[in-house]
Gaussian input, Z-matrix of N, CA and C with variables (Angstrom, degrees):
# hf/3-21g

backbone

0 1
 N
 C     1     B1
 C     2     B2     1     A1
 N     3     B3     2     A2     1     D1
 C     4     B4     3     A3     2     D2
 C     5     B5     4     A4     3     D3
 N     6     B6     5     A5     4     D4
 C     7     B7     6     A6     5     D5
 C     8     B8     7     A7     6     D6
 N     9     B9     8     A8     7     D7
 C    10    B10     9     A9     8     D8
 C    11    B11    10    A10     9     D9
 N    12    B12    11    A11    10    D10
 C    13    B13    12    A12    11    D11
 C    14    B14    13    A13    12    D12
 N    15    B15    14    A14    13    D13
 C    16    B16    15    A15    14    D14
 C    17    B17    16    A16    15    D15
 N    18    B18    17    A17    16    D16
 C    19    B19    18    A18    17    D17
 C    20    B20    19    A19    18    D18
 N    21    B21    20    A20    19    D19
 C    22    B22    21    A21    20    D20
 C    23    B23    22    A22    21    D21
 N    24    B24    23    A23    22    D22
 C    25    B25    24    A24    23    D23
 C    26    B26    25    A25    24    D24
 N    27    B27    26    A26    25    D25
 C    28    B28    27    A27    26    D26
 C    29    B29    28    A28    27    D27
 N    30    B30    29    A29    28    D28
 C    31    B31    30    A30    29    D29
 C    32    B32    31    A31    30    D30
 N    33    B33    32    A32    31    D31
 C    34    B34    33    A33    32    D32
 C    35    B35    34    A34    33    D33
 N    36    B36    35    A35    34    D34
 C    37    B37    36    A36    35    D35
 C    38    B38    37    A37    36    D36
 N    39    B39    38    A38    37    D37
 C    40    B40    39    A39    38    D38
 C    41    B41    40    A40    39    D39
 N    42    B42    41    A41    40    D40
 C    43    B43    42    A42    41    D41
 C    44    B44    43    A43    42    D42
 N    45    B45    44    A44    43    D43
 C    46    B46    45    A45    44    D44
 C    47    B47    46    A46    45    D45
 N    48    B48    47    A47    46    D46
 C    49    B49    48    A48    47    D47
 C    50    B50    49    A49    48    D48
 N    51    B51    50    A50    49    D49
 C    52    B52    51    A51    50    D50
 C    53    B53    52    A52    51    D51
 N    54    B54    53    A53    52    D52
 C    55    B55    54    A54    53    D53
 C    56    B56    55    A55    54    D54
 N    57    B57    56    A56    55    D55
 C    58    B58    57    A57    56    D56
 C    59    B59    58    A58    57    D57
 N    60    B60    59    A59    58    D58
 C    61    B61    60    A60    59    D59
 C    62    B62    61    A61    60    D60
 N    63    B63    62    A62    61    D61
 C    64    B64    63    A63    62    D62
 C    65    B65    64    A64    63    D63
 N    66    B66    65    A65    64    D64
 C    67    B67    66    A66    65    D65
 C    68    B68    67    A67    66    D66
 N    69    B69    68    A68    67    D67
 C    70    B70    69    A69    68    D68
 C    71    B71    70    A70    69    D69
 N    72    B72    71    A71    70    D70
 C    73    B73    72    A72    71    D71
 C    74    B74    73    A73    72    D72
 N    75    B75    74    A74    73    D73
 C    76    B76    75    A75    74    D74
 C    77    B77    76    A76    75    D75
 N    78    B78    77    A77    76    D76
 C    79    B79    78    A78    77    D77
 C    80    B80    79    A79    78    D78
 N    81    B81    80    A80    79    D79
 C    82    B82    81    A81    80    D80
 C    83    B83    82    A82    81    D81
 N    84    B84    83    A83    82    D82
 C    85    B85    84    A84    83    D83
 C    86    B86    85    A85    84    D84
 N    87    B87    86    A86    85    D85
 C    88    B88    87    A87    86    D86
 C    89    B89    88    A88    87    D87
 N    90    B90    89    A89    88    D88
 C    91    B91    90    A90    89    D89
 C    92    B92    91    A91    90    D90
 N    93    B93    92    A92    91    D91
 C    94    B94    93    A93    92    D92
 C    95    B95    94    A94    93    D93
 N    96    B96    95    A95    94    D94
 C    97    B97    96    A96    95    D95
 C    98    B98    97    A97    96    D96
 N    99    B99    98    A98    97    D97
 C   100   B100    99    A99    98    D98
 C   101   B101   100   A100    99    D99
 N   102   B102   101   A101   100   D100
 C   103   B103   102   A102   101   D101
 C   104   B104   103   A103   102   D102
 N   105   B105   104   A104   103   D103
 C   106   B106   105   A105   104   D104
 C   107   B107   106   A106   105   D105
 N   108   B108   107   A107   106   D106
 C   109   B109   108   A108   107   D107
 C   110   B110   109   A109   108   D108
 N   111   B111   110   A110   109   D109
 C   112   B112   111   A111   110   D110
 C   113   B113   112   A112   111   D111
 N   114   B114   113   A113   112   D112
 C   115   B115   114   A114   113   D113
 C   116   B116   115   A115   114   D114
 N   117   B117   116   A116   115   D115
 C   118   B118   117   A117   116   D116
 C   119   B119   118   A118   117   D117
 N   120   B120   119   A119   118   D118
 C   121   B121   120   A120   119   D119
 C   122   B122   121   A121   120   D120
 N   123   B123   122   A122   121   D121
 C   124   B124   123   A123   122   D122
 C   125   B125   124   A124   123   D123
 N   126   B126   125   A125   124   D124
 C   127   B127   126   A126   125   D125
 C   128   B128   127   A127   126   D126
 N   129   B129   128   A128   127   D127
 C   130   B130   129   A129   128   D128
 C   131   B131   130   A130   129   D129
 N   132   B132   131   A131   130   D130
 C   133   B133   132   A132   131   D131
 C   134   B134   133   A133   132   D132
 N   135   B135   134   A134   133   D133
 C   136   B136   135   A135   134   D134
 C   137   B137   136   A136   135   D135
 N   138   B138   137   A137   136   D136
 C   139   B139   138   A138   137   D137
 C   140   B140   139   A139   138   D138
 N   141   B141   140   A140   139   D139
 C   142   B142   141   A141   140   D140
 C   143   B143   142   A142   141   D141
 N   144   B144   143   A143   142   D142
 C   145   B145   144   A144   143   D143
 C   146   B146   145   A145   144   D144
 N   147   B147   146   A146   145   D145
 C   148   B148   147   A147   146   D146
 C   149   B149   148   A148   147   D147
 N   150   B150   149   A149   148   D148
 C   151   B151   150   A150   149   D149
 C   152   B152   151   A151   150   D150
 N   153   B153   152   A152   151   D151
 C   154   B154   153   A153   152   D152
 C   155   B155   154   A154   153   D153
 N   156   B156   155   A155   154   D154
 C   157   B157   156   A156   155   D155
 C   158   B158   157   A157   156   D156
 N   159   B159   158   A158   157   D157
 C   160   B160   159   A159   158   D158
 C   161   B161   160   A160   159   D159
 N   162   B162   161   A161   160   D160
 C   163   B163   162   A162   161   D161
 C   164   B164   163   A163   162   D162
 N   165   B165   164   A164   163   D163
 C   166   B166   165   A165   164   D164
 C   167   B167   166   A166   165   D165
 N   168   B168   167   A167   166   D166
 C   169   B169   168   A168   167   D167
 C   170   B170   169   A169   168   D168
 N   171   B171   170   A170   169   D169
 C   172   B172   171   A171   170   D170
 C   173   B173   172   A172   171   D171
 N   174   B174   173   A173   172   D172
 C   175   B175   174   A174   173   D173
 C   176   B176   175   A175   174   D174
 N   177   B177   176   A176   175   D175
 C   178   B178   177   A177   176   D176
 C   179   B179   178   A178   177   D177
 N   180   B180   179   A179   178   D178
 C   181   B181   180   A180   179   D179
 C   182   B182   181   A181   180   D180
 N   183   B183   182   A182   181   D181
 C   184   B184   183   A183   182   D182
 C   185   B185   184   A184   183   D183
 N   186   B186   185   A185   184   D184
 C   187   B187   186   A186   185   D185
 C   188   B188   187   A187   186   D186
 N   189   B189   188   A188   187   D187
 C   190   B190   189   A189   188   D188
 C   191   B191   190   A190   189   D189
 N   192   B192   191   A191   190   D190
 C   193   B193   192   A192   191   D191
 C   194   B194   193   A193   192   D192
 N   195   B195   194   A194   193   D193
 C   196   B196   195   A195   194   D194
 C   197   B197   196   A196   195   D195
 N   198   B198   197   A197   196   D196
 C   199   B199   198   A198   197   D197
 C   200   B200   199   A199   198   D198
 N   201   B201   200   A200   199   D199
 C   202   B202   201   A201   200   D200
 C   203   B203   202   A202   201   D201
 N   204   B204   203   A203   202   D202
 C   205   B205   204   A204   203   D203
 C   206   B206   205   A205   204   D204
 N   207   B207   206   A206   205   D205
 C   208   B208   207   A207   206   D206
 C   209   B209   208   A208   207   D207
 N   210   B210   209   A209   208   D208
 C   211   B211   210   A210   209   D209
 C   212   B212   211   A211   210   D210
 N   213   B213   212   A212   211   D211
 C   214   B214   213   A213   212   D212
 C   215   B215   214   A214   213   D213
 N   216   B216   215   A215   214   D214
 C   217   B217   216   A216   215   D215
 C   218   B218   217   A217   216   D216
 N   219   B219   218   A218   217   D217
 C   220   B220   219   A219   218   D218
 C   221   B221   220   A220   219   D219
 N   222   B222   221   A221   220   D220
 C   223   B223   222   A222   221   D221
 C   224   B224   223   A223   222   D222
 N   225   B225   224   A224   223   D223
 C   226   B226   225   A225   224   D224
 C   227   B227   226   A226   225   D225
 N   228   B228   227   A227   226   D226
 C   229   B229   228   A228   227   D227
 C   230   B230   229   A229   228   D228
 N   231   B231   230   A230   229   D229
 C   232   B232   231   A231   230   D230
 C   233   B233   232   A232   231   D231
 N   234   B234   233   A233   232   D232
 C   235   B235   234   A234   233   D233
 C   236   B236   235   A235   234   D234
 N   237   B237   236   A236   235   D235
 C   238   B238   237   A237   236   D236
 C   239   B239   238   A238   237   D237
 N   240   B240   239   A239   238   D238
 C   241   B241   240   A240   239   D239
 C   242   B242   241   A241   240   D240
 N   243   B243   242   A242   241   D241
 C   244   B244   243   A243   242   D242
 C   245   B245   244   A244   243   D243
 N   246   B246   245   A245   244   D244
 C   247   B247   246   A246   245   D245
 C   248   B248   247   A247   246   D246
 N   249   B249   248   A248   247   D247
 C   250   B250   249   A249   248   D248
 C   251   B251   250   A250   249   D249

   B1=1.4527
   B2=1.5224
   B3=1.3034
   B4=1.4601
   B5=1.5204
   B6=1.3205
   B7=1.4450
   B8=1.5168
   B9=1.3118
   B10=1.4611
   B11=1.5242
   B12=1.3224
   B13=1.4531
   B14=1.5202
   B15=1.3172
   B16=1.4551
   B17=1.5281
   B18=1.3271
   B19=1.4488
   B20=1.5186
   B21=1.3041
   B22=1.4522
   B23=1.5231
   B24=1.3089
   B25=1.4566
   B26=1.5231
   B27=1.3197
   B28=1.4591
   B29=1.5190
   B30=1.3100
   B31=1.4609
   B32=1.5319
   B33=1.3093
   B34=1.4621
   B35=1.5262
   B36=1.3285
   B37=1.4641
   B38=1.5234
   B39=1.3286
   B40=1.4570
   B41=1.5225
   B42=1.3168
   B43=1.4574
   B44=1.5263
   B45=1.3167
   B46=1.4670
   B47=1.5301
   B48=1.3118
   B49=1.4670
   B50=1.5241
   B51=1.3294
   B52=1.4643
   B53=1.5220
   B54=1.3180
   B55=1.4699
   B56=1.5302
   B57=1.3182
   B58=1.4601
   B59=1.5070
   B60=1.3293
   B61=1.4536
   B62=1.5143
   B63=1.3054
   B64=1.4653
   B65=1.5253
   B66=1.3149
   B67=1.4655
   B68=1.5195
   B69=1.3241
   B70=1.4683
   B71=1.5249
   B72=1.3333
   B73=1.4621
   B74=1.5223
   B75=1.3103
   B76=1.4686
   B77=1.5257
   B78=1.3260
   B79=1.4681
   B80=1.5235
   B81=1.3272
   B82=1.4689
   B83=1.5161
   B84=1.3257
   B85=1.4588
   B86=1.5197
   B87=1.3361
   B88=1.4621
   B89=1.5387
   B90=1.3441
   B91=1.4620
   B92=1.5249
   B93=1.3036
   B94=1.4628
   B95=1.5363
   B96=1.3384
   B97=1.4661
   B98=1.5296
   B99=1.3443
   B100=1.4657
   B101=1.5403
   B102=1.3355
   B103=1.4655
   B104=1.5260
   B105=1.3354
   B106=1.4621
   B107=1.5320
   B108=1.3135
   B109=1.4696
   B110=1.5240
   B111=1.3075
   B112=1.4699
   B113=1.5292
   B114=1.3371
   B115=1.4690
   B116=1.5234
   B117=1.3357
   B118=1.4584
   B119=1.5327
   B120=1.3099
   B121=1.4595
   B122=1.5294
   B123=1.3251
   B124=1.4663
   B125=1.5294
   B126=1.3337
   B127=1.4689
   B128=1.5283
   B129=1.3339
   B130=1.4680
   B131=1.5235
   B132=1.3198
   B133=1.4627
   B134=1.5245
   B135=1.3202
   B136=1.4708
   B137=1.5291
   B138=1.3046
   B139=1.4639
   B140=1.5257
   B141=1.3242
   B142=1.4650
   B143=1.5285
   B144=1.3106
   B145=1.4664
   B146=1.5194
   B147=1.3196
   B148=1.4573
   B149=1.5268
   B150=1.3150
   B151=1.4696
   B152=1.5272
   B153=1.3117
   B154=1.4660
   B155=1.5197
   B156=1.3292
   B157=1.4627
   B158=1.5225
   B159=1.3200
   B160=1.4602
   B161=1.5337
   B162=1.3452
   B163=1.4668
   B164=1.5352
   B165=1.3137
   B166=1.4664
   B167=1.5267
   B168=1.3185
   B169=1.4658
   B170=1.5188
   B171=1.3150
   B172=1.4600
   B173=1.5329
   B174=1.3074
   B175=1.4736
   B176=1.5275
   B177=1.3312
   B178=1.4655
   B179=1.5321
   B180=1.3240
   B181=1.4555
   B182=1.5191
   B183=1.3192
   B184=1.4703
   B185=1.5209
   B186=1.3086
   B187=1.4552
   B188=1.5212
   B189=1.3248
   B190=1.4594
   B191=1.5197
   B192=1.3148
   B193=1.4655
   B194=1.5253
   B195=1.3321
   B196=1.4666
   B197=1.5225
   B198=1.3161
   B199=1.4629
   B200=1.5278
   B201=1.3312
   B202=1.4592
   B203=1.5242
   B204=1.3165
   B205=1.4696
   B206=1.5214
   B207=1.3317
   B208=1.4628
   B209=1.5290
   B210=1.3076
   B211=1.4609
   B212=1.5184
   B213=1.3339
   B214=1.4669
   B215=1.5213
   B216=1.3289
   B217=1.4644
   B218=1.5238
   B219=1.3393
   B220=1.4638
   B221=1.5295
   B222=1.3321
   B223=1.4640
   B224=1.5174
   B225=1.3180
   B226=1.4662
   B227=1.5231
   B228=1.3377
   B229=1.4690
   B230=1.5229
   B231=1.3305
   B232=1.4755
   B233=1.5281
   B234=1.3079
   B235=1.4635
   B236=1.5255
   B237=1.3282
   B238=1.4649
   B239=1.5258
   B240=1.3148
   B241=1.4703
   B242=1.5214
   B243=1.3257
   B244=1.4574
   B245=1.5164
   B246=1.3240
   B247=1.4477
   B248=1.5307
   B249=1.3276
   B250=1.4737
   B251=1.5114
   A1=109.94
   A2=116.46
   A3=118.77
   A4=111.22
   A5=115.50
   A6=121.73
   A7=112.34
   A8=117.27
   A9=121.55
   A10=109.72
   A11=114.81
   A12=119.43
   A13=108.68
   A14=116.60
   A15=120.47
   A16=110.31
   A17=116.45
   A18=120.34
   A19=109.76
   A20=115.36
   A21=120.55
   A22=112.47
   A23=117.34
   A24=120.37
   A25=113.33
   A26=117.75
   A27=120.39
   A28=110.07
   A29=115.76
   A30=121.68
   A31=106.85
   A32=116.08
   A33=122.11
   A34=111.02
   A35=116.92
   A36=119.44
   A37=111.28
   A38=117.04
   A39=120.65
   A40=110.57
   A41=117.21
   A42=120.26
   A43=110.65
   A44=116.57
   A45=120.39
   A46=110.23
   A47=116.99
   A48=120.34
   A49=111.30
   A50=116.97
   A51=120.65
   A52=112.60
   A53=116.50
   A54=120.63
   A55=112.19
   A56=116.65
   A57=119.65
   A58=114.84
   A59=117.23
   A60=120.57
   A61=113.25
   A62=113.46
   A63=121.53
   A64=112.50
   A65=117.45
   A66=120.46
   A67=111.47
   A68=117.18
   A69=120.67
   A70=111.14
   A71=116.94
   A72=120.61
   A73=110.07
   A74=117.21
   A75=120.37
   A76=110.44
   A77=116.52
   A78=120.21
   A79=111.79
   A80=117.35
   A81=120.90
   A82=111.35
   A83=115.40
   A84=121.39
   A85=113.48
   A86=115.60
   A87=120.87
   A88=111.39
   A89=113.77
   A90=120.69
   A91=108.10
   A92=116.32
   A93=120.66
   A94=110.37
   A95=117.10
   A96=121.15
   A97=115.28
   A98=120.04
   A99=117.90
   A100=113.65
   A101=116.64
   A102=119.24
   A103=110.27
   A104=116.61
   A105=121.06
   A106=109.64
   A107=116.51
   A108=119.75
   A109=110.85
   A110=116.58
   A111=121.10
   A112=110.77
   A113=116.86
   A114=120.09
   A115=109.74
   A116=114.58
   A117=119.31
   A118=110.39
   A119=116.08
   A120=121.08
   A121=111.22
   A122=116.40
   A123=121.79
   A124=112.92
   A125=116.18
   A126=122.11
   A127=111.92
   A128=115.32
   A129=121.86
   A130=109.20
   A131=115.38
   A132=121.51
   A133=107.41
   A134=118.12
   A135=118.99
   A136=110.14
   A137=115.71
   A138=121.85
   A139=111.78
   A140=117.32
   A141=120.44
   A142=110.97
   A143=115.78
   A144=120.11
   A145=110.78
   A146=116.82
   A147=120.28
   A148=110.58
   A149=117.02
   A150=120.84
   A151=109.98
   A152=117.74
   A153=121.51
   A154=111.23
   A155=117.49
   A156=121.61
   A157=113.85
   A158=117.56
   A159=121.01
   A160=113.71
   A161=120.04
   A162=118.59
   A163=112.73
   A164=116.50
   A165=120.37
   A166=109.12
   A167=115.69
   A168=120.33
   A169=110.54
   A170=116.45
   A171=120.64
   A172=111.03
   A173=116.06
   A174=120.49
   A175=111.13
   A176=116.48
   A177=121.03
   A178=112.19
   A179=117.86
   A180=121.18
   A181=113.65
   A182=116.63
   A183=122.18
   A184=110.83
   A185=117.17
   A186=123.37
   A187=107.43
   A188=115.78
   A189=119.67
   A190=109.01
   A191=115.17
   A192=119.42
   A193=110.08
   A194=116.79
   A195=120.48
   A196=111.48
   A197=117.49
   A198=120.35
   A199=111.75
   A200=116.71
   A201=120.00
   A202=112.54
   A203=117.29
   A204=121.46
   A205=108.76
   A206=117.97
   A207=120.69
   A208=115.25
   A209=117.79
   A210=120.21
   A211=114.58
   A212=117.72
   A213=117.56
   A214=114.35
   A215=117.35
   A216=119.63
   A217=111.30
   A218=117.02
   A219=120.32
   A220=112.59
   A221=116.83
   A222=119.99
   A223=111.50
   A224=116.17
   A225=120.64
   A226=110.56
   A227=115.63
   A228=121.22
   A229=109.48
   A230=118.38
   A231=120.92
   A232=112.71
   A233=117.16
   A234=120.01
   A235=112.22
   A236=117.25
   A237=120.60
   A238=112.41
   A239=117.49
   A240=120.83
   A241=109.30
   A242=117.21
   A243=121.52
   A244=110.28
   A245=117.84
   A246=121.64
   A247=111.86
   A248=116.55
   A249=119.88
   A250=112.43
   D1=143.21
   D2=-179.31
   D3=-65.66
   D4=147.82
   D5=-179.46
   D6=-80.13
   D7=-24.31
   D8=-174.72
   D9=-114.36
   D10=137.25
   D11=175.36
   D12=-75.51
   D13=123.80
   D14=177.60
   D15=-123.89
   D16=28.48
   D17=-179.82
   D18=-61.50
   D19=128.09
   D20=-176.53
   D21=-67.09
   D22=-28.84
   D23=-177.00
   D24=-88.57
   D25=-4.84
   D26=-178.35
   D27=-82.38
   D28=116.34
   D29=175.53
   D30=-93.25
   D31=95.45
   D32=-174.75
   D33=-59.51
   D34=-44.23
   D35=-179.46
   D36=-60.32
   D37=-44.54
   D38=-179.50
   D39=-65.43
   D40=-43.85
   D41=-179.93
   D42=-59.99
   D43=-48.55
   D44=179.89
   D45=-61.46
   D46=-45.44
   D47=179.46
   D48=-62.43
   D49=-43.13
   D50=-179.69
   D51=-66.67
   D52=-24.94
   D53=177.50
   D54=-85.78
   D55=1.15
   D56=176.13
   D57=116.19
   D58=-1.35
   D59=177.83
   D60=103.34
   D61=175.27
   D62=-175.06
   D63=-57.26
   D64=-49.19
   D65=-178.06
   D66=-64.42
   D67=-42.25
   D68=-179.85
   D69=-62.30
   D70=-44.52
   D71=179.79
   D72=-66.07
   D73=-41.96
   D74=177.41
   D75=-59.26
   D76=-42.76
   D77=178.95
   D78=-65.47
   D79=-38.77
   D80=178.11
   D81=-58.60
   D82=-36.83
   D83=-175.08
   D84=-98.53
   D85=-2.70
   D86=-178.15
   D87=57.48
   D88=45.95
   D89=176.63
   D90=-127.15
   D91=173.49
   D92=-179.03
   D93=-84.50
   D94=142.63
   D95=-179.23
   D96=-53.44
   D97=-34.77
   D98=178.50
   D99=-59.36
   D100=-27.28
   D101=177.34
   D102=-65.13
   D103=-42.98
   D104=179.36
   D105=-68.39
   D106=-38.81
   D107=176.96
   D108=-60.36
   D109=-37.43
   D110=178.06
   D111=-65.17
   D112=-39.28
   D113=176.73
   D114=-59.00
   D115=-45.17
   D116=-178.16
   D117=-63.07
   D118=-42.23
   D119=-179.95
   D120=-65.00
   D121=-42.93
   D122=-176.83
   D123=-87.74
   D124=-9.12
   D125=-178.96
   D126=59.46
   D127=38.23
   D128=-179.77
   D129=-143.31
   D130=138.44
   D131=176.14
   D132=-118.97
   D133=132.06
   D134=175.65
   D135=-55.59
   D136=137.90
   D137=-175.70
   D138=-54.01
   D139=-44.39
   D140=-178.47
   D141=-60.35
   D142=-39.01
   D143=179.44
   D144=-70.19
   D145=-38.95
   D146=178.57
   D147=-65.33
   D148=-39.07
   D149=177.03
   D150=-61.60
   D151=-38.62
   D152=178.60
   D153=-71.04
   D154=-39.99
   D155=-176.27
   D156=-77.05
   D157=-28.10
   D158=-174.29
   D159=-56.99
   D160=-47.09
   D161=178.02
   D162=-64.21
   D163=-32.06
   D164=177.64
   D165=-67.28
   D166=-45.42
   D167=178.65
   D168=-61.25
   D169=-39.75
   D170=179.30
   D171=-65.60
   D172=-44.17
   D173=179.90
   D174=-63.54
   D175=-34.66
   D176=-179.95
   D177=-81.61
   D178=-7.17
   D179=-178.62
   D180=79.80
   D181=16.66
   D182=-178.61
   D183=-79.46
   D184=-42.34
   D185=-178.96
   D186=-161.93
   D187=-176.13
   D188=175.40
   D189=-117.51
   D190=159.74
   D191=177.54
   D192=-62.33
   D193=-37.56
   D194=-179.93
   D195=-64.59
   D196=-38.22
   D197=179.86
   D198=-72.42
   D199=-34.97
   D200=-177.55
   D201=-76.58
   D202=-29.25
   D203=176.18
   D204=-129.62
   D205=67.38
   D206=-171.81
   D207=-64.57
   D208=-26.03
   D209=-175.96
   D210=-90.07
   D211=-18.81
   D212=-177.43
   D213=-144.73
   D214=23.25
   D215=178.94
   D216=-57.45
   D217=-33.95
   D218=-176.38
   D219=-69.62
   D220=-23.02
   D221=175.96
   D222=-82.86
   D223=-30.72
   D224=-178.76
   D225=-82.66
   D226=-43.04
   D227=-177.72
   D228=-126.39
   D229=74.84
   D230=-176.84
   D231=-60.90
   D232=-22.84
   D233=179.05
   D234=-64.22
   D235=-20.06
   D236=178.37
   D237=-76.53
   D238=-17.39
   D239=-179.31
   D240=-61.97
   D241=-43.72
   D242=-179.38
   D243=-62.82
   D244=-33.33
   D245=-177.09
   D246=-81.55
   D247=-11.67
   D248=-175.73
   D249=-74.96

């Protein structure tokens, strides 16, 4: 599986902003803010980070796990298959 999210429909800037901004996302992941700024600049989020952020985004009503990982959500969160 690719290490970087390259989903064409993922608006990285909007997702980060909706989650509270660069600093908030960096704090959620325990990483430095420049890393999140780089994602925004490159329009790519590392897959592992997106997997961690997706349930948070879903809980906040920002997006759903299925929308954030449309091609493999069922492998990451098999419990969602029953709900589909």
